[in-house]
N, C-alpha and C positions, 0 to 999 in steps of 0.2 A: 504494500500499500504505500501511496505516496503520502508525504507529511500532511497535506491538506486533508486527505481522506481520514488519516488518524485523528486529526484534531476535529474534524466533523463528527467522527464516531463517538468521541469521549463527550462532545458538546450534546449530541443527541441523547446519549445515555444519561447524563445529568438532567437535562430538560425533562426527559421521560420520568425520572425519579421525583422531580418537582410536581409534575402533573399527577402522579400517582399518589403522592402525599396530599395534594389538594382535594382529590376525589375522597380519600380516606377521611380527611377531616370534614368534608361536607357531610358524608353519611354518618359520622360520629355526632355531628350537630343535628342530625336528622333533618337536614335541609335537602329540597329537591333542587335539581338543576334550574328549574323555573324560579324557585325562590331566590337564588343567587342571582340568576340572570336579571330578574325584575330589579334587584338592587343596583345592578350594574346597567340599567336601562337597556337591556338585552332581552331577547326572547329565551326561553329554555333551550331551544334548538341552537341558537347562536352561541350560548354558554357551553353547550355540550361539544360543539365544535372546538372550543378552546380546550376543554378537558381532554378531548380525544387527539389533541395535537394537529388538527385540520386547520386551525387559525393559530397564529402566533400569539402568545400571551405577553403583552407589553408591561413595562415596569409600573406604570401608574396603576393599571388595572389589577396587577398582582398585589400591589400594596393595599388597594381597596378591598381586595377580596380577603387579605389577612385582617383587616379592620372588621369586615363582615364576620369573620371567624373568632375575632376578639383575640389575636394572638399577634405577638411581635414578630419582627423579621429574625430576631435572635433566637426566639423559641421555635420558630419554623425550621431554621436550619441546624439546630443543635444536635440532631440525630445523624446529620450527614457528616461522614468522615472523610478526612483527607486520605488519598490513596497515592 
C-alpha cells in the first residue's frame, strides 16, 4: 500500500470507531435517530446517514451531538487508546 492508502485506512478506522460510539451512546440514552436529528434540524433519515458514514460528520455538528448526549469531548474520547 502507498503511504496515502495507509493514512486513509487508519483515518477511516478511527472515524468508524467514533460513529460506533455515537450510535452506542444514542441507544444508551434511549434516543431515536429522529430524536437526535430533530435537535440538529435534520430528519431521522439524514441523521442516520451520518451515523452510517454516508454523510461526513463535521466538527460543529459533532460537538452539538455531544451536548445532546450531555458529555464532554474529554469524556467521549477517554476510552480511545493511542496505538
